[in-house]
N, C-alpha and C positions, 0 to 999 in steps of 0.2 A: 297623136291627138293634139288638139289645140291647148295652150296653157289656159288655166282658169282665170276668172276675172277677180279673184281675191288679190289683196294687196301683197306686193312682193316684200319679203323679209330676208335680210342678209345677216348671217351669223358668221363670226370669225372663230375658227377653231385651230387645231394643229394638223397640218398635212401628215398623214400617216401611211397611206399607200397610194402611189401615183396613179393618175388617170382621171377622166371626167365621165360622170354618169348622170343620166337624167331618167326619171321614172316616178311612179307613184309609190307612196310610203306604206310600209307595213310597220305599224307602231307596236313594238314588242316591249311590254311593261311587265317585268317580273314582280310577282307579289312576294312579300316577305313571309317566310315560314312562321307559323304559329307554334311555339314550343310549349308543350304542357309542363306544368310543374307539380310534382307530388313527391311524397316521402316513400322510400323503399324500406320495407321491413328488414331488420338485421339478418334474418334467416334467408332472405331472398337476394342479398347483396352479391354473393358469389355468382349467382345466375345473371345478375345485372351486368357485372363485369364481363362475363362470358358473352352476353348479348352485344356489348360494345366491341369486343374482340372479333366477333362474327361479322359485325357491320363493317369493321375495317377490312376484313378479308374480302367481303362481297364488293366493297368499293374498289379495292385493288384489282379485282377481276373486271369490274366495269371499266376502269381506266385502261387496263391492258387491252380490252376490246376496242376502245376508242383509239388507242395508240396503234393497234394493228390496222384499223381502218384508215387512219391518217397516213400510215406508212404505205398502204396500198394505193390511196388516192393521190397523195401529195409527194410522198417520198420519205426515206428513212430519216433524213436530217430534220424535216418538219416534225416527225413523230417524236424526236428527242425532247420536244417541248414538255411532253408528259412525264419525262423522267423526274422533273421538278415536282410533279404531283405525287408520284410514288414516294419521293423523298419526304414529303409532308406526312404521308401515312406511316412512314417508318421513323418519324421524329420522336425519339424516346422522351424528350422534354415535354412535348405536347401531350403524348399519351400518358406519361407518368403524372403530369400535373392534373390531367382530367381525373385519373383514378384517385389521386390524393384528395382533390376537391370532393369527389363522390364519397370517399370514406369518411371525410370530415363532416360533410353536410348531410349525407344520407338522402339527398335529392336525386331524382331520376337522372340517368346517365346523359340523356339528351340535353337537359338543362346545364349540367356540369361541362359537357364537351363544348356546347355553344358559348358558354361564358369564357372558357379558356381560349377558344378559337378567336373570339372577339377581341380579347386582350392582345393576342398575337397580331391580329389584323390591324388594330389601332397602333401598336408599336411600330410595325413596318410602314404604315401610312404616314407616320410623322418623320420618317427619315428624309433628309434633304436630297439624297441621291435618287434621281428619277428611276434608274433601273431597279433599285432596291424597293422603292415604293410599289413598283409593280408586282413584287413578290407577295404583297398583301392580296393581290387578285388570285394568286395560286392557292393561298390558304383559304380564301373565301370560296373559291370554286370547289375545292376538296371538302371543306366543311359542309357545304350545302349538300354534296353527294352523300356524305356520311349521315347527315340528319335525315335526308329522304329515306335512306335505308332503315334507320332506327325507327322512323315514324311509319314505315310501310307505305310510303307514297311514291308515285312515279314522278320523276323530274320532267317538267315540260321543256321542250327544246325547240330549235329552229329547223329541225330535220324535215318537218312536214310542210315547209313553205314550198308551194308548187308554182305560183305565178311569179313572173319577173317583178321584183320589188326592190326599192331602197329600204334597207332595214334601219329603223331609227329606234334607239334604245338608250337607257341611262348609261349602261356599261354592258360589256359582253365578255363572258368568261371564255377561256381557251376551249373548254368542252363544247360550249354553245357555238363558238366560231367553227370548230372542227365538224360540227353536225350540219352546217349549212350546205345546201345543194348549190354548187357553183352555177348551174344553169338557171337557177331561180333568183340568185342574189345579184342585183345590179351594182350595189354599193352599200357601204356601212357608215352610219353617222352616230356618234354617241355624245352624251352630255359630259362624260368623264373619260378617264384613260389617258395614255400617253403613247408616243411613237415607239416606246420600248416594250410595250405590253406583248404578251404571248399572243393575244387575240389579233394584234396588228401583224405579227409575224405570219400568222395563218392567213390573214387577208392578203398580205403581199404575195404569199406563196400561191394563192388562188388568183392573183392578179385582179383583185376586186378593189376599185377606188375606195378609200376610207378617209374620213376626217374624225378626229377625236377631240374631246374637250371643247365642244361647241356648247357652251353653258346655256342651260334652260331650253335646249332644243326640244325635248319631249313635251314641254308645256306649251310650245308654240306651233306644233305640228299635229295634224289629225290623220287618221287612216284615210288613204285615198288622195291626200294632198300631193301635188307634183313638186318634186324637189330636184335641184341640180347640185351635184357633189363635185367639188373641185379638189381632188386629192393632190394637186401640185402646190396650191397656195393655201390650202386649209380653209376654204370658203364653202359655206352651205347656203344655198338660196332657195327659200321656200316660195312656191308659186311664182317662178320667174316669168317676166313679161316677154313679149315677142322680141324686143330689142336685146334683152339680156340673152335669150336663147340664140339669137343670130350672132351676137358677139362671142358667146362661148363656143358656138360651132366653129368660128374662125380660130379661136384660141386652141380648141382641141386639135384642129388640123395642124396648126403650127407646132404644138407641143408633141404630137405624135410623130411629126416629121423630124423634130429635133431628137426625140427619144430614139427613133429609128437610126438616125445618124450616129448617136452615141453608142448604141448597142452593136451597130455594124463595126465600129472601131474597136469595141470591146474584144472582138475575136482576134484582133491584130496585135502585133508587138508594140510595146511602148518605146518608140524610136523617133527621134527628131528628124526633121527634113534634111539635116546635114549628117545623118547617120550615127548619132549618139544614142546608145541604148540606155534607158532609165529603168531602175528597179522600182516597182510599185507593189507594196505589200499591204496587208490588212491588219486593222486593230479589232480584236475580238475579246469577249468575256466568257464564253462558254462553248461547249462542244457542239451545240445545235447550230452554231454559225459556220461550221465547216462547209456546209452546202453553199453558203453565200460566198465564201472564199473561193470555192471552185467555180461557181456560177459567174463571178465577175473576174475570173482569170488572174487573181492576185498571185504574185510570185512568192507566196508564203505569208507568214504572220510576223509583222514587225513589232507588235505589242499584244501579248496575251496578259490580260489583267487578272492575275491569279487570286486577288483578294475577293473576287465575286463568289468563289467557291466557299470562302469563309462567311461572307456576308449573307449569302442566300440561305444558310442554315442557322446563322446567328451564333455559331459555336466554332471551336477549333477542330477542324477535321484532322484525323490521325494520318500517319504516313501512308497507310494503304489507301485511304480515301483520296488523298492528294495524288498519289502515284497513278491510281486508276484514271483520275480526271485529266492529268497531264498527258498520260500515255495515250488516251483516246484522241487527243488533238495532235500530238506529235506523230503518232502512228497513222491517224486518219489523213494527214496531209503529206506524209513521206512520199518522195524525198525532198519536198519543199521545206525550207527552214522555218522554224517556229521560235520566236524570241519570247521567253517567259520572264515577265517582270516579277521580281520577288514582292512579297507582301507590302502593299501600300495602304495601310489603314491610317485613320486620322484625317484631318482636314474636314471633309464632309462625309467621311465613311467611318462609322463607328461599330464596334463589336461589344456586345454586352457581356459575353462569357469569356472565360480564360483568365490566367494570372496577369496581374498588372494591366487590367483591361483599360482600353482607351475610352475615355469619356469626354463629354463636352468640356471645352476650354474657352477662355475668353478670346483667344486668338488661335483657333485650331490649325490654321494653315501655317502658322509660325511655331507650332507647339510640338507635342509628343506624337510623332507620326513617322510612317514609312521606315526608313533604315534605322532611325533612332529607336523606334520600338523594337525592331528586330535585333539590334545589337544589345539592347537591354534585356532581351529574352532569348539568349542563345539557343536554348533547347527547342523553343518554338521555331526559331529560324533554321536550325540544323535539320529539324524534321522536314521542313519544306525543301531545303537544299538536297537532302537525301532523296526525297520523292522526285524532284526535278532531275537529279542526276540519273536515277533509275529510268525515268521516262526517256532520257536522251539515248538509251540503248535501242530504242524502237524507231528511230528516224534521225532527222537533223534538227537538233535543238541548240539554242543559245540561251544565256542567262544574263539578265541585267538588273542592276540595283537602282532603285529610285531615291531621289532626294539626297544624293551624295553631296556633301558640302566641301569636302577636301580630301587629301590623300590619306589622312589618318583613318577616316571612316572606311575608305576603300580597302586599306590594309587589313583592318579588322574583319571586314566582310569576307575578303579573300582567305584570311586565316581560318575562319569558320567553314568556308567551302572546302579547304584542304582537310580539315578535321572530318567533315562529312564524307569526303572521298575515302579517307583512311578507314572509317567505320564500315563503309560498303565493301572495301577490299577485305576487311577482316571477316565479313559475313559471306564473302564469295559471291556478291551480287554484281551484275554487269552494269556498266555505264560507259559513256563516251569519255575516254581519258583525255581527249583533245577538245572537250567542251569549251566553246568561246564564251568569255564573260565581257560584259560591257557596262558602261556607266551612263546613266541619264544625266544630261546637263539641263537642269531646271532651276538651279539656284545661282545667282550672280557670282558667288564666291567660287563655285565650281567652274564657271566660265573663265574666271580670272586665273585659275590655276590649272587650266586645261592641259598645259604642257606637263605638269606633274602627274595628272591623272592618266594621261595617254601612255605613260611608261608602265602602267600597272593594269591595263585592260586591253581588250581586243577591238573595241569599237565604242563610239559615242552615239547616243540617241538623244536628240534635243527635244525636250518637252516644252513646246512653245507656250502652252496655256499658262503654266506656272511661271516660266521664265519671264514672260512679259509682265505678268501680274506683280512679281517681285521686283523686276527691274524698274518699273515705273511707279511702284507702290500704289497699285490699283486693285481694289476689291471689286471684281466683276459682278458680285451679288449686291453691291451698293448702288442703288439707282442714281445717287448724286455724283458718283465718280465713274460709273461703268462706261460713259461716253469717252473717257480719257484712255480707254484700253485700245491702243493703236499699234497694230502689227508693223505699220510703216514708220513708227517713231525712229528717228536717226539712231538712238541708242540701241534699239532692237536690231536694226539692220547691221550696225557695226559689231555688236556682240556676236550675232550669227556668223558674220564673216570671220571674226577672230577665232571662234571655236572651230569652224570648218577648216580654216588655214592651219591651225595648230594640229588638228587631227591628222590632216594630210601630211604635214611635215614629219609626223611620227609614224607614218605608214598605216594609219587605221581608218576604217570606214566611218563616215558620219551620216546618220540618217535623221529624219525629223518624224516624230509620231504624234505631234500635237495637232490642234485644229487647222493650223495654217497648211499642213501637208495635204489635207483633204479638200482644201478650197482651191478650185481651178483658177481662181483669181490670183492667188499668191504662189502657186506651184512654179510658174516661170521665174519669179524672183528668187525663190529658194534654190532652184536648179542653177540659175545664173550665178548665185553666190558660191556654188560648188558642192551642194548637197549631193550625196551619192544615191540616196534612197529615200522614198517618201512612203509613209505608212498611214492608212486612213480607214474609216468605216467602209466596209466592202461596197456598199451601194454608191459611194462617191467615186469609185475607180473609173467608170467610163468617161465622166466629164474631165477628170484629170488626164486620162490617157488621150482624150481627144485634143486637148490643148497642147500636150507634149508632141503629138504627131503633126500638129499644125504650125509648129514653130521651129526655128533653127536655134541650136544651142548658142551659137555665136550672138544671135539677137538677144537671147536671155541674159547672156553675160554682159552685153552692152547695157541692158536694162538695169542690171545689178550695179554696174559701174556708175550709172547716172544716179541711182538711188543712194549710193554711198556719198555722192557729192551734195545731195539735198540737205537742207536744214529744216524744211517745213514738211511735217508728215502728211499734210493734206496734198501737197504737190506730188509727193512720192506716190500717194494713193491714186492720184489722177493718172500718173504715168503707168502704174500697174494696171489700172482699169482699161486704159486706152490700148495697152498691149494685148490684154485679154480679149477685149471686144473685137479687135481687128482679126485675131486668130480664130475666134469662135464665129466670125461673120455675123455679129449682132449689130443691128442698126442703132 
């Protein structure tokens, strides 16, 4: 069909699922539930609590049915998304608080449950961490289901969409995303959301182009409007004109050609033109990313952020809960190696529950966080260490400590690990006696004493995000200084080279798991400096593998040597970009 004569409107959002789609809009506006409020007679309160418990049971059954359908349609890894929903329904804090509010107020259980759920949603929505903010969507999705059951209403979904349409909505829950007919949905655009939401994970699995956080989208679009969705650059164009459609036709052809090149390379080994094999691993947060690790042919997991298990529930999981979570990943990827990073709370990741809880500080990134918290709370730390050790019996696991500032902290961490080993031996529980332990290098002091640390661990993993931030005294969240965050700063290049050289002199592997590792622009520089392994978000692997296969290691080493001679970070950045563009055959 021809584009309409209406004025073209361009909105910028966040690219969430790659691809370009063009079609008419289906505007999906969910109405808020009207929650009645009334008092429950004292003699009827036990029955009201029983009604709540029955609603939770029915909701569990509904979610199980959705999960089974997703497993059938998309695969078991995608179905793991709904484990988080089941966890919400089993959250004793949420359930207990609802019952306490009910017993105190005497108001109907719908009103009490909704009030408690909204408090949880608000608390998660205010967390700085993008991944954790999205957990508010899980609670909201589950709460809506429970309320529909309590009110005896049927939840309206997207399952009945039959014509091919671009779905436009304020936000979309995982349940709603899972109900979409792939043959009918051309693309998804939302006012809210982020690239880490479960709904986006489902959209990617369906290979549906998606853009989220396109502010005020639903106020600017009407049913039947023609919309172009650019899932590469996060652009939504309402009523595009002929010139725009022609331009995007060319863009789509070029993007799809480039994607085809990347995915073709994804099936091949990460090996340079002069025959040097490079280890590429994945950074993950939860078990439902196992599928992505396999899909993108990662050689294991270089960074498993264990704190997300703690943060997703807002409480301290016990040893059995941690063991089950760690085992699922170690066993699910065996025999590939999985590196578990011990608890890294603080900075921008806070936990309300537990002894000596971490709370907001004036300078959280310089405060009470990560290994400092763990060493101050040895029982919490040893619980995690025992769980990680037990998981190591089910595959190939490694352990690494974050935010180590010097050898004294490393000694104390290793001593607690030895205690955890002894406790498991006393119990007769199996673990890998040869478990390798490593140190993250993300504090300048650790880089300066890398020779002392190398004698006490099996490998280094450089966390470039924090290392650069601390090294140049740059807060990336401060708009007045963020532009000074330069991976090509001569201090950064020199420190990276020093750490790598020191590690190799002591016979240990050196990897990078920060953002630089997943940026195909910087990968040649890191490899040229001598890094043994790069670990990144799984979806970034094809681009990094492509540039690895398009270069000679000798050329990357020459690039690194030239970077070490530079004094101007902008000139170094220009060298790095020229190297990259030549190998990627970009004009």
